[in-house]
C-alpha positions in Angstrom: 13.3 -74.7 68.3 10.7 -75.3 65.8 10.1 -79.0 64.8 11.5 -80.0 61.7 7.8 -81.0 60.2 5.9 -78.6 62.2 3.1 -78.3 59.5 2.5 -81.8 60.7 0.6 -80.2 63.3 -1.6 -77.7 61.9 -5.1 -78.1 61.7 -6.6 -78.0 57.9 -6.7 -74.5 56.4 -9.5 -72.2 57.8 -9.2 -69.2 55.2 -11.2 -68.1 52.6 -10.7 -70.9 49.9 -9.9 -74.2 50.2 -6.4 -75.3 48.2 -8.4 -75.7 44.9 -9.7 -71.7 45.3 -13.0 -72.7 44.0 -15.1 -74.2 47.4 -15.5 -71.5 50.1 -14.6 -73.5 53.3 -15.0 -71.2 56.1 -14.7 -67.3 57.0 -12.0 -67.0 59.8 -8.1 -67.9 60.1 -7.2 -70.6 63.0 -5.2 -69.4 66.3 -1.8 -70.3 65.4 -0.4 -73.1 67.2 1.8 -72.4 70.3 5.0 -73.8 68.7 5.2 -71.4 65.9 5.6 -68.5 68.2 9.6 -68.7 67.9 9.2 -67.8 64.3 7.5 -64.4 65.5 4.5 -64.6 63.3 3.0 -60.9 62.7 -0.1 -61.2 63.8 -1.5 -63.6 67.1 -4.9 -62.6 67.3 -6.8 -65.4 67.7 -10.2 -65.9 66.1 -13.4 -67.9 67.5 -14.5 -69.3 63.8 -18.1 -69.8 64.9 -18.6 -66.3 65.6 -17.7 -64.6 62.6 -20.3 -63.0 60.5 -19.9 -64.1 56.7 -21.5 -61.1 55.2 -18.9 -59.0 57.5 -16.1 -60.9 56.3 -16.9 -60.7 52.6 -17.4 -56.6 53.3 -14.2 -56.7 54.8 -12.6 -58.3 51.8 -14.2 -55.7 49.2 -13.0 -53.0 51.4 -9.5 -54.7 51.4 -9.8 -54.8 47.8 -10.3 -51.2 47.6 -7.6 -50.4 49.8 -5.1 -52.9 48.3 -5.8 -51.2 44.8 -5.2 -47.7 46.5 -2.0 -49.2 47.8 -0.7 -50.6 44.6 -1.6 -47.5 42.6 0.3 -45.2 45.5 3.3 -47.2 45.9 3.3 -48.6 42.3 4.4 -51.8 43.7 2.5 -54.4 41.5 5.6 -56.6 41.0 6.7 -57.2 44.2 3.3 -57.8 45.7 2.8 -60.4 43.0 6.2 -62.1 43.6 5.2 -62.0 47.3 2.3 -64.1 46.4 3.9 -66.3 44.3 7.0 -67.3 46.7 4.2 -67.9 49.4 2.2 -70.3 46.9 5.5 -71.7 45.3 6.2 -74.5 47.6 3.0 -76.5 46.7 3.6 -80.3 46.1 0.5 -81.9 44.6 2.2 -85.2 45.5 1.7 -84.5 49.4 -1.3 -84.7 51.6 -2.6 -81.1 53.3 -0.8 -79.4 55.0 2.5 -80.8 54.1 1.9 -79.8 50.4 2.5 -76.4 51.3 1.2 -73.7 49.1 -0.6 -70.1 49.7 -0.9 -70.6 53.4 0.8 -67.5 54.5 4.0 -68.5 56.0 5.9 -66.2 53.9 5.4 -63.5 56.6 7.6 -65.2 59.1 11.4 -64.4 58.9 12.4 -68.0 58.9 10.9 -67.9 55.3 11.7 -64.6 54.5 15.7 -65.7 55.0 15.6 -67.9 52.2 17.8 -66.6 49.6 15.1 -66.9 47.0 12.8 -64.6 48.9 15.4 -61.8 49.0 13.6 -58.3 49.2 9.9 -59.6 50.2 10.0 -58.4 53.7 9.4 -55.0 51.8 6.1 -56.5 50.5 5.1 -57.7 54.2 5.9 -54.2 55.5 3.4 -52.8 52.8 0.4 -55.3 53.6 1.0 -54.8 57.4 -1.2 -51.9 58.2 -4.1 -53.5 55.7 -3.8 -56.6 58.0 -3.7 -54.8 61.1 -6.9 -53.2 59.9 -8.6 -56.4 58.8 -7.4 -59.1 61.8 -10.3 -61.5 60.7 -8.9 -61.8 57.3 -5.9 -64.6 57.2 -2.7 -63.7 55.9 -2.8 -66.4 53.3 -6.1 -64.6 51.7 -4.8 -61.3 52.3 -1.6 -61.9 50.1 -3.5 -63.7 47.5 -6.2 -60.9 47.5 -3.3 -58.3 47.2 -1.9 -60.3 44.3 -5.3 -60.3 42.6 -5.5 -56.9 43.0 -2.1 -56.3 41.6 -2.3 -58.3 38.3 -5.9 -56.4 38.1 -4.3 -53.0 38.2 
């Protein structure tokens, strides 16, 4: 059983950008806490944040953006990718401290989130992104989802 406030136990976000999306904070996702295993996360790869090469991470992001643009072009999936990112970030509440504030955390990938009525049909967007996430395991789901949306909007 997932605790009611499972987000209370999450470490600060260690993705590419801070909540403001302006300040770089780190270059790798944290390992998922063991109590989240019950919600069937898609990627359980643990990453040692001290051994990630920032240049390699940036290179992966550029390559990922190229692949995302090609995928979006091939599948004509711009709208669902943007909607996926919006629904991931749409829980943000500025009156709450991190991590309770929600936001673009990548939590939309979990079945428990995708089962919400407002997220109907978004599992398809997750399936579109899964092969790219598998190819670039150092990039967090949060960063992948927002990068995909940026590529879709640019497309």
